[in-house]
C-alpha positions as CSV (number, residue, x, y, z in Angstrom):
1,M,90.6,112.1,110.7
2,E,90.8,109.6,107.8
3,N,88.0,111.4,106.0
4,H,89.6,114.7,106.6
5,S,92.9,113.4,105.1
6,R,91.0,112.0,102.1
7,Y,89.2,115.3,101.6
8,N,92.5,117.2,101.8
9,Y,94.1,114.8,99.3
10,I,91.3,115.4,96.9
11,L,91.8,119.1,97.2
12,L,95.5,118.7,96.5
13,L,94.8,116.6,93.5
14,I,92.4,119.3,92.1
15,V,95.1,121.9,92.5
16,V,97.8,119.7,90.8
17,F,95.6,118.4,88.0
18,G,93.9,121.7,87.6
19,G,97.2,123.5,87.6
20,F,98.5,121.3,84.8
21,L,95.3,122.0,82.8
22,I,95.9,125.7,83.1
23,F,99.5,125.3,82.3
24,G,98.7,123.4,79.1
25,F,96.3,126.1,78.0
26,S,98.7,129.0,78.7
27,E,101.6,127.2,76.9
28,N,99.7,126.1,73.7
29,I,97.2,128.7,72.8
30,K,100.1,130.6,71.3
31,G,100.4,128.3,68.2
32,P,97.4,129.8,66.4
33,A,98.0,133.3,67.9
34,I,101.6,133.7,66.7
35,P,100.8,134.2,63.0
36,R,98.2,136.9,64.0
37,M,100.7,138.6,66.3
38,Q,103.2,138.6,63.4
39,A,100.7,140.2,61.1
40,D,99.6,142.9,63.6
41,F,103.2,143.9,64.5
42,S,104.9,143.1,61.1
43,L,107.4,140.7,62.8
44,N,109.9,138.4,61.0
45,E,110.9,135.0,62.2
46,A,114.0,136.2,64.1
47,Q,111.8,138.6,66.0
48,L,109.4,135.8,66.8
49,G,112.3,133.7,68.0
50,L,113.5,136.6,70.1
51,L,110.0,137.1,71.6
52,L,109.8,133.4,72.6
53,A,113.4,133.5,74.0
54,L,112.7,136.6,76.1
55,N,109.6,135.0,77.4
56,S,111.6,131.9,78.3
57,L,114.0,134.2,80.1
58,G,111.0,135.2,82.3
59,Y,110.3,131.6,82.9
60,L,114.0,131.1,83.8
61,V,113.9,134.0,86.3
62,A,110.9,132.6,88.0
63,C,112.5,129.1,88.3
64,S,115.5,130.7,90.0
65,Y,113.5,132.1,92.9
66,T,110.4,129.9,93.2
67,S,112.1,127.3,95.5
68,I,113.4,130.0,97.8
69,L,109.9,131.6,97.8
70,S,108.2,128.3,98.6
71,S,110.6,127.8,101.6
72,K,109.8,131.3,102.8
73,I,106.0,131.5,102.4
74,G,105.1,127.9,101.6
75,I,104.3,126.1,98.4
76,K,100.6,126.9,98.9
77,W,101.0,130.7,98.6
78,T,103.7,130.3,95.9
79,G,101.1,128.5,93.8
80,I,98.5,131.1,94.5
81,I,100.8,133.9,93.4
82,A,101.7,132.0,90.2
83,F,98.0,131.5,89.2
84,S,97.3,135.2,90.0
85,S,100.2,136.5,88.0
86,M,99.1,134.6,84.9
87,A,95.7,136.2,85.1
88,V,97.3,139.6,85.3
89,S,99.4,138.8,82.2
90,G,96.1,138.1,80.3
91,V,94.9,141.6,81.1
92,L,98.2,143.1,79.9
93,M,98.1,140.9,76.8
94,Y,94.6,142.3,76.0
95,L,96.0,145.9,76.4
96,S,99.1,145.4,74.3
97,T,99.5,147.8,71.4
98,S,103.2,147.3,70.4
99,Y,105.8,144.6,70.1
100,S,107.5,145.9,73.3
101,F,104.3,145.9,75.3
102,L,103.5,142.4,74.1
103,S,107.0,141.2,75.1
104,V,106.4,142.6,78.6
105,A,103.0,140.9,78.9
106,Y,104.5,137.6,77.7
107,F,107.4,138.0,80.1
108,I,105.0,138.3,83.0
109,M,103.0,135.3,81.8
110,Y,106.2,133.2,81.7
111,L,107.1,134.4,85.2
112,G,103.8,132.8,86.3
113,N,104.4,129.7,84.1
114,G,107.9,129.2,85.6
115,M,106.6,129.6,89.2
116,L,103.7,127.2,88.4
117,E,106.0,124.6,86.8
118,I,108.4,124.5,89.7
119,G,105.5,124.7,92.2
120,L,103.5,121.9,90.7
121,A,106.6,119.7,90.4
122,I,107.4,120.2,94.1
123,M,103.8,119.6,95.1
124,A,103.7,116.4,93.0
125,A,107.0,115.1,94.4
126,R,105.7,115.6,97.9
127,I,102.3,114.1,97.3
128,F,103.1,111.1,95.1
129,T,105.5,109.0,97.1
130,K,104.2,105.7,95.6
131,N,104.0,104.7,91.9
132,T,105.8,107.9,91.2
133,G,106.3,107.4,87.5
134,T,102.6,106.6,87.0
135,M,101.3,109.5,89.1
136,M,103.7,112.0,87.5
137,N,102.6,111.0,84.0
138,L,99.0,111.1,85.1
139,S,99.4,114.6,86.4
140,H,101.0,115.7,83.2
141,F,98.2,113.9,81.3
142,F,96.1,116.9,82.3
143,Y,98.7,119.2,80.7
144,G,98.3,117.1,77.5
145,L,94.5,117.2,77.8
146,S,94.3,120.9,77.8
147,S,97.1,121.2,75.2
148,T,95.1,118.9,72.9
149,V,92.1,121.3,72.7
150,A,94.0,124.5,73.3
151,P,94.9,125.2,69.6
152,I,91.4,124.4,68.4
153,I,89.8,126.5,71.1
154,A,92.2,129.4,70.5
155,A,91.7,129.4,66.8
156,S,87.9,129.3,67.3
157,M,87.8,132.0,70.0
158,M,89.9,134.4,67.9
159,G,87.0,134.5,65.4
160,W,84.2,135.0,67.9
161,N,82.1,138.1,67.4
162,V,82.0,140.0,70.7
163,M,80.2,143.4,71.0
164,G,80.3,143.9,67.2
165,G,83.9,143.1,66.8
166,E,86.2,140.1,66.5
167,L,87.6,138.8,69.8
168,G,91.0,138.3,68.3
169,W,94.2,137.0,69.9
170,R,94.1,139.7,72.6
171,G,90.6,138.8,73.8
172,M,91.4,135.1,73.5
173,Y,94.4,135.4,75.8
174,L,92.3,137.5,78.3
175,V,89.6,134.9,78.6
176,M,91.9,131.9,78.7
177,L,94.4,133.3,81.3
178,T,91.6,134.5,83.6
179,L,90.8,130.8,84.1
180,S,94.1,130.7,86.1
181,L,92.2,132.0,89.1
182,L,90.0,128.9,89.4
183,P,92.7,126.7,91.1
184,V,93.2,129.4,93.7
185,I,90.0,128.2,95.5
186,P,91.1,124.7,96.4
187,S,94.6,126.0,97.1
188,L,93.1,128.2,99.8
189,L,91.2,125.3,101.3
190,G,93.9,122.6,101.1
191,R,96.7,121.8,103.5
192,F,100.0,121.1,101.7
193,P,102.7,118.7,102.9
194,K,105.9,120.2,104.0
195,G,109.2,119.4,102.3
196,N,111.9,117.0,103.6
197,H,114.6,119.3,104.9
198,E,116.9,116.5,106.2
199,S,120.5,116.8,105.2
200,G,121.6,114.3,102.6
201,E,124.1,113.5,99.9
202,H,122.3,115.4,97.2
203,S,120.4,118.1,99.2
204,S,122.4,121.2,98.2
205,F,123.1,123.1,95.0
206,R,126.9,122.7,95.7
207,S,126.6,118.9,95.7
208,L,124.4,118.9,92.6
209,V,127.0,121.1,90.7
210,S,129.7,118.5,91.4
211,D,127.4,115.5,90.6
212,P,127.9,114.3,86.9
213,V,124.5,112.5,87.1
214,A,122.7,115.8,87.9
215,W,124.3,117.4,84.8
216,L,123.4,114.5,82.6
217,I,119.8,114.7,83.8
218,V,119.8,118.4,83.0
219,A,121.0,117.7,79.5
220,V,118.3,115.0,79.0
221,L,115.5,117.2,80.2
222,S,116.7,120.2,78.3
223,F,116.9,118.5,74.9
224,G,113.6,116.7,75.4
225,V,111.6,119.7,76.7
226,V,112.9,122.2,74.2
227,S,111.9,119.8,71.5
228,E,108.5,119.4,73.1
229,L,107.8,123.1,73.6
230,A,109.1,124.0,70.2
231,V,106.3,121.9,68.6
232,G,103.6,124.0,70.3
233,S,105.3,127.2,69.1
234,W,106.3,126.3,65.5
235,L,104.1,123.4,64.1
236,V,101.2,125.6,63.1
237,Y,103.5,128.2,61.7
238,F,105.4,125.5,59.8
239,L,102.3,124.0,58.2
240,E,100.9,127.4,57.3
241,K,104.0,128.7,55.7
242,A,105.5,125.5,54.2
243,Y,102.4,123.8,52.9
244,A,99.9,126.8,52.8
245,W,97.5,125.0,55.2
246,P,94.6,127.1,56.5
247,I,95.0,128.0,60.2
248,D,92.1,125.8,61.3
249,E,93.6,122.8,59.5
250,A,97.1,123.5,60.9
251,S,95.7,124.0,64.4
252,R,93.9,120.6,64.1
253,M,97.2,118.9,63.4
254,L,98.7,120.5,66.5
255,S,95.7,119.2,68.5
256,I,96.3,115.7,67.1
257,F,99.9,116.0,68.3
258,F,98.6,116.8,71.8
259,L,96.0,114.0,71.6
260,F,98.8,111.5,71.1
261,F,100.8,113.4,73.7
262,M,97.9,113.2,76.2
263,L,97.2,109.5,75.6
264,S,100.9,108.7,75.8
265,R,101.1,110.2,79.3
266,L,97.9,108.4,80.3
267,F,98.9,104.9,79.2
268,L,102.8,104.9,79.2
269,G,103.2,106.0,82.9
270,P,103.0,102.4,84.3
271,I,105.5,101.3,81.6
272,T,108.1,103.8,83.0
273,D,107.6,102.3,86.5
274,K,108.1,98.8,85.1
275,I,111.1,99.1,82.7
276,G,112.8,102.0,84.5
277,Y,112.8,105.7,84.0
278,T,116.2,106.1,82.2
279,L,115.5,103.3,79.7
280,S,112.0,104.7,79.0
281,I,113.3,108.2,78.3
282,M,116.0,106.8,75.9
283,I,113.4,104.8,73.9
284,F,110.6,107.4,73.8
285,S,112.8,110.4,72.8
286,A,114.5,108.4,69.9
287,F,111.0,107.5,68.6
288,S,109.9,111.1,68.6
289,G,113.0,112.4,66.8
290,I,112.8,109.7,64.1
291,C,109.1,110.5,63.5
292,S,109.8,114.2,63.1
293,L,112.7,113.7,60.7
294,A,110.7,111.2,58.6
295,A,107.8,113.8,58.4
296,I,110.2,116.4,57.0
297,M,111.8,114.0,54.5
298,I,108.4,112.7,53.3
299,G,106.9,116.1,52.9
300,E,103.3,117.2,53.2
301,K,101.9,113.6,52.8
302,G,103.9,112.7,56.0
303,A,102.6,115.5,58.1
304,I,100.7,113.1,60.4
305,L,104.1,111.9,61.6
306,F,104.6,115.4,63.3
307,A,101.6,114.5,65.4
308,I,102.7,110.9,66.1
309,A,106.0,112.2,67.4
310,G,104.0,113.4,70.4
311,I,103.8,109.8,71.7
312,G,107.5,109.7,72.2
313,I,108.2,113.2,73.5
314,A,105.3,113.2,76.0
315,P,106.7,111.0,78.8
316,I,110.1,112.8,78.9
317,Y,109.3,115.6,81.4
318,P,107.2,113.7,84.0
319,T,109.6,110.7,83.8
320,V,112.6,112.9,84.6
321,M,110.6,114.4,87.5
322,A,110.0,110.9,88.8
323,L,113.7,110.1,88.4
324,L,114.6,113.2,90.4
325,A,112.0,112.3,93.1
326,K,113.5,108.8,93.5
327,R,117.2,109.7,93.2
328,Y,117.2,112.9,95.4
329,V,114.7,112.0,98.1
330,K,116.2,114.2,100.8
331,G,116.6,117.2,98.5
332,V,114.0,116.9,95.8
333,D,112.9,120.6,95.9
334,T,116.5,121.7,95.3
335,A,117.1,119.0,92.6
336,I,113.9,120.1,90.7
337,T,114.8,123.8,90.9
338,F,118.4,123.1,89.8
339,T,117.3,120.9,86.9
340,V,114.4,123.0,85.6
341,T,116.3,126.3,86.0
342,L,119.1,125.1,83.8
343,M,116.5,123.7,81.4
344,G,115.1,127.2,81.2
345,I,118.5,128.5,80.0
346,A,118.4,125.8,77.3
347,S,114.9,126.9,76.3
348,V,116.0,130.5,75.8
349,I,118.8,129.3,73.5
350,G,116.6,126.8,71.7
351,N,113.9,129.3,70.8
352,L,116.5,131.8,69.6
353,L,118.2,129.1,67.5
354,I,115.1,127.9,65.8
355,G,114.0,131.3,64.7
356,Y,117.4,132.3,63.5
357,I,118.0,128.9,61.7
358,I,114.8,129.4,59.7
359,D,115.7,133.0,58.9
360,R,119.4,132.4,58.1
361,V,118.9,129.2,56.0
362,R,116.1,130.9,54.0
363,S,118.3,133.9,53.3
364,I,121.2,131.8,52.1
365,F,119.1,129.8,49.7
366,S,117.2,133.0,48.6
367,M,120.5,134.6,47.6
368,R,121.2,131.5,45.5
369,N,117.8,132.1,43.8
370,E,116.3,128.9,45.1
371,V,112.6,128.8,44.4
372,D,111.8,126.9,47.6
373,S,114.1,128.9,49.9
374,Q,111.2,129.5,52.4
375,L,110.4,125.8,52.6
376,I,114.1,124.9,53.0
377,G,114.4,127.4,55.8
378,L,111.4,126.0,57.6
379,Q,112.6,122.4,57.2
380,A,116.0,123.3,58.6
381,G,114.3,124.9,61.7
382,Y,112.0,122.0,62.3
383,G,114.8,119.5,61.6
384,F,116.6,121.1,64.5
385,I,113.6,120.3,66.7
386,A,113.8,116.7,65.6
387,I,117.6,116.6,66.3
388,L,117.0,117.8,69.8
389,A,114.8,114.8,70.5
390,L,117.5,112.5,69.2
391,L,120.2,114.2,71.3
392,C,117.9,113.6,74.3
393,S,118.0,109.9,73.6
394,V,121.8,109.8,73.1
395,T,122.4,111.8,76.3
396,C,120.1,109.4,78.2
397,L,122.2,106.5,76.9
398,F,125.3,108.1,78.5
399,L,123.2,108.6,81.7
400,Y,122.1,104.9,81.6
401,M,125.7,103.7,81.1
402,H,127.0,105.9,84.0
403,L,124.3,104.7,86.4
404,R,124.7,101.1,85.4
405,K,128.4,101.2,86.2
406,R,127.5,102.5,89.7
407,N,124.6,100.0,90.0
408,E,122.2,103.0,90.5
409,V,119.9,102.7,87.5
410,V,116.5,104.2,88.2
């Protein structure tokens, strides 16, 4: 019996860790691909921002029904559907011939991503009941691992010669997203723990809506994660357009960001358990925002600071998940769904704002005949990403103060 439990636990670890690997690839191969998509479909920055926002809307839609789906058919089959839908989106991406078709394919991919993110968070909260902060960060380390190599692999694969032609971004997406089918095998073999459906103080959406702590956690996660995801979407683009870096060199910088990101999740997890989740988030997010702002002010010579910012932003998401698992023990599925769904709304708004900030600021300075209007626009957009990280820290300070008054600091 003990051997069977250990075997099942290993299968579940493979699903969770493998799921985060896939998630990292699907999220971060877009960095090198976006400039190629822009060239193929003649898109401006506002259209790129709209594309990413619409895709975040797909993610948001998935977040809204995943918890209900998991309670109906189980977290096992919910995960399998998520992996399968991502593979289907890869096929559609390969077949895309227009901006509209591409938007639909991306929307479906983000439906899968949203289901996967909620599903993996629920799985992890049920499985990791001890050393939660450490195990959550370790799980997300695998997201960082795949994210580190994703831009380099994507840039390389797009140049592969296949059957006499270049693989391109379409073929790259097809190959990478087909890998989503691999975790389906251990998912079919594993036995997943059931959720805790006991009634409790924080087990319903109604109680969460009236809980100021829940809203502060939503704000902390939203500012932090929008800042984190925006780096994957915009850093390569920024370095290419602002400093005329070749795509390979810009992609390497994004990979260095995710290298720091990955190592941060590997080594800082135990620190979050030791000093507390709220205090950890406050410190790490402030560090990230300061690094990004410094990189913008220094200019091209300070570009490495964009990557170093990954150290601070990396622990935010898994540490918030650990905080939710500890604070809302009796209703963690509901708390995760509530928090991540609202974070999805922020992600839609954030992606829209970044694209439009770049476009609008560039237009204003262009009308003033500023020579560097393009650079100023890009700096404004990336500066907004840095400010989001700082807002994450400030909001977490309010959360910390609120919890300390109630003697409930986690």
